[in-house]
N, C-alpha and C positions, 0 to 999 in steps of 0.2 A: 292566845294566836291560835295554839292545840286545839279547842274549847269551837273557835271559832269554823277551824278545821273541820273537827267531829259533829260539826251540824247543832253546836248549842244554840243558834240565832233563828234556826230554822222555824222553830214553833210555830202552831195559828196568830197570825198579826191580830185578830176580829175573835171574841166570845158570841156567842151564838145570839147575843141583841143586835151584834156589830158595831159594839162599842171594842174602839182597838185599844190594846194590851201589851204594855212593856213599848211605845212605839221605840224608842232608843237602847243600842246595845253596846257598850263597854267593853274595848280589847283595849288589851296593855301587852304595848309594843316591844317593850324591856325587860319581859319578865323572863325573857330565855333566850338564850341561844337559838336560832333560826335554823332548819336544813332546809335545805328547797321542796321536797315534797310535800312538807307541814307548809311552806310558805304559797306552794302553787297551789295547796287545796284551802287554803284559806283566802286566796285570792277568789277564788272559785265560787267558795260558799258568802264574800262581800257580793262580789259582783250580781249574785242571783238575791243576794235579802231585801227583803221588802221593807226593812226596819232602815233607823238612819243609825250608821253605824262610825259611834266615838271613839278616835285610837288616843290611848293616853302614852303619851312621851315623855314617863319622869324619871327615865336615867336621861347625861347629858351626854352618851355615845348610843346611836342605836344602828343595827349592823344593817347589812344591804337588805336582806330580807326584810328588816319591818321597815326597812325604807319605802320597799316596794310597795309594801304593802300598806301601807302609809296614803298611795295615793290612791287605795282603791277604796279608802275609809269614804263619806261623806264629809267628814273634817278629821282633826289628828290635834289634840292639846299639847303643846310645849311647855317647859320651864322655861322661864328669861336663861339667853345665855345660849341655849341651844344653836345651833346653827344650823339653817333650816331653811328653805324654799314655799313657796305658796301652800302649798298641800297643809302649812305647819299655822299655828296660831298661839301666841300664848292668853289663857284660860281658864279656868273652872269649871270640873266640870259640870259640878251641881248649879252654877248657873243658866248651862245647856240645858240638864235635862229638866228641869223648872220650867225654863220659858216653853219647850216641846208639850211638858205636862199642859202648861195653859193652852194652847193653842194645836190639838197633835193633828186635827187636821192637815190644816195651811203647812204647818212644819213638812210632816210626811209629802206633802204634794211639795212643798219648794224642793227636796231633797231628791225628786223622784225626776222634779221637772230639768234641774238642774244637769243632770247625772244626763239625757236623754236629750238636749240638746248641745250637749258639751262637741258634739262632734257633726251638728247640722250646720246649714246655710243660715246667714243670719234671717233671711227671708224664711224658712221652716222652724228655727227657732222661736220666731214671735210668732207663728200660730199656736205654737205646741203654750209659752208661755200664756198666750192670748185665751187659747181651750179651759184652762188651769183655773186660771185666773176666774175667768166668768161661770168655770163650777162651783169656782167657792164664795161667789155671789150666792146663789141659794143654800148655804150651807150655817149650820146653827153658829158658828164660830164666827162666823160675820154677822147673822142677824144677832149676837148676844152684844154686841159693841155695837150697832144700831141704836137697838134700845139703852144698851147704857149711855149712848152719846144723845138724844133724844130727839125730839125732832127740830129740825134745825131751816129757817126760811131760806130760799132762795139767793147768790152772790146778786148782788145788783150790776147790772149789765155794765161794761164798759166803753166806753168812747172810743177807745186805741187800745184791743190790748196789748198789740205787739205794735214798734213803729220800727220802719223796716227805712234806711237810705244807702241810696245808690252814689257811690265818687267812683266813674269809671270799674275798673275790674274787680273793685273792693264791693261785697255787700255787708254792712251792718242791722245785723237783725238784735233788737232791744224787747224782752220780755218785762211791761210797762204796765204792771199796777201794784206799783210798792206800798198804794193801804192795806192792800192783802197780802206784803209779804211776794209777790207774784208766784200765789197758789196757781197752780196749775187746772185751771176748769175748761170747761167745754171751750167757752171762745177764746182762749190764750190757747190751744190747743188749736180751732181751726186756722185761726190767724197765723199761728207759726209754721202749720202747712203749709198754706197759703205763701207765704216769704221763701219754705223752703224748698218749694216746689218753682221760683223762680231762681235759685242757684239750682236745680236735678236742669232745668227744659235749658238753661241760657250758657250755650258755652263758655261766651265771652265773661262769666263770673268764675273771676280767678281765684278768688277769695273772701270766704264769709267769717264774719267774728259773730260773734252770742252772746250776748251781754245782758246785763239786767236791773232793771235800775231802784233805787232808795239802798234800803239796810241786808238785805238780804237776795242771793240773787233766784231762790225757789223755793216757796216751803213747799214742798210737795204740791199733789193731785190738793183742790178745794176739797174740806170735809165735808163743807155744807151740800154740795152735788152728790155724796156719796150713799148710796142706796136708790138712783134718784131712776137709772135705766129699765125702762119698763119688762124686761125678762130680762132671764143670761145671755139667750141666742142672740138678741140684738145687743145688750152687750160684746160677743165676740163680735160682731160684723163692725161694729163703731172701732171697739178699737181693732183693729186688723186694718183695715179701709178707710179710716176717718186719723189712725195715729201717725208722729211724730218720728219715731223711730225707724222705722225702715228707710226712709227719706236720706235720713242724719246717714244712716250707714252709707247709702247710696254717692251721698257729696261729702264724706268723713277727708277724705285727703285734703280737702279744700278749706273746710271746718277748723278755726280755734275759735273757745269755750273760756271764755274770762268769766272764772267765777268765787265769789265773796258773802260774807256772811256763813247762814246758814243753807247748805244742801240739803234737801231733804225728797227722799223719796225718789220722783219724777226730777227735781233736783238735782242729781247725779246719776241717773238712770238716761238720762238725752244726754247731758254732759260727755258721758263715758261713750258711746261711738265715733266720735269727733277726734281727728286725728291729733286733735294739740289739745291740752287744759292747763289753761294758768289760772292759778288759785294765789287770791290775796292772803297776808297774815293773817291768822283767825280763824280764817273759813273752815268749817266744822260741813263732814260729813252723815247720816241718817239714815237706814232704813226701817222704818214701822211696823209696815206691812204688815206683816206676821203675829204683832198682839191686835191686829183687827180681824184676824181669821182668816185675810186674805197672800198676795206673794207681791214681792214686787209686781208692777200689771202697763211700765210705761215703757217698757222695753229692759226693763236691769237684770232679767237674768240670762238677755243675752250681751248686755251692751257690756256690764260690770265682773262675770267671768272672764271674758274675754280680758283685762288688763292685769286681775289680779288670781285669779281660776276660785275655780268653782268654792274650794272648802271657804276662802275666805271667803265671799261671798255670805255662805251659806251660814257662816257664824257672825257677820252685821248683821243679817237679816233674823237671823232666830232670837241675838238681843239685845238687836235694837241699837246700840253702842253709837254715841260720839263718836267717828276719828277723825282726829285733828290732821290740818293738813301735810305735817313734816311727815307722818304715818302712813298718809295718803299718798306723799312723793314714795318715798322708801318701796311702799307695794304697788307701786307704778298704775296707782288709780288716779291721779294728776301728774303730769309732765315739768311741772315748774312752781314753785312756788315764790310771789314777788320778796325781795329784800325788803 
């Protein structure tokens, strides 16, 4: 902690060629007792640092100063059994640093977005997310992922990508592409937005239930469509003007989402906006975008941190770990798990 306070993480982030140098900096929070002045200087250094700051809580107790500094970190890794809040997660430093090294531009961008949007309104935060996501669409890391994926044909058209059923004051919206694991492509997005507009504009709709057909609620963005937008600027305006996240946030109080199977990317980013999320037994949650050179782009940098904190959100996105339903419940990512 003293080293951070004295500027150890303040070295230039870029070399002469523009390459990122040492994008992570680890801080041992349990190394020594902390005096208030050192804590204050360390927090100030953390807030101005442009690297990802990873706290290490190797001991089973942390003093108040260390816990305060942990909240200024991007993520703090703790041993199992340490009673901690949402700023901490059990994990290994090497796993995190390897993930950052494989996609440093996306990882650093995600950290910056999570910090910048923590206190913003949902609308403003979604704009920041979209600008960052669209920037990364033009980056080398996403181009590398596209090259490794190889060319893909466009997905076949869907007759009814979303089903809508109205019964009095109840509106049921069902994702309806089970043959594609309800991949969140353009057609499904547009149909979902149309359905949510009904809920937003019609005050007689008091309750909305969002579900998915087939074995998975939603397997995330349709990979066959990735890279198909004409340019990053157009991608930004499509994401903000035509996205479902802001509408879900507006009608969140009357929305319940029932999730099951795999919830990947948008498959948890969108449900996390709702007032209530119920998960079936065996449901799993995953954020794979950083490994593709991107960040969550369906609203996940806004909806998920408001449920589980920016620290655990970063860990999920960096590592790509599958989160089981019980852990998701204990973290607050879902509100109930079916017995």
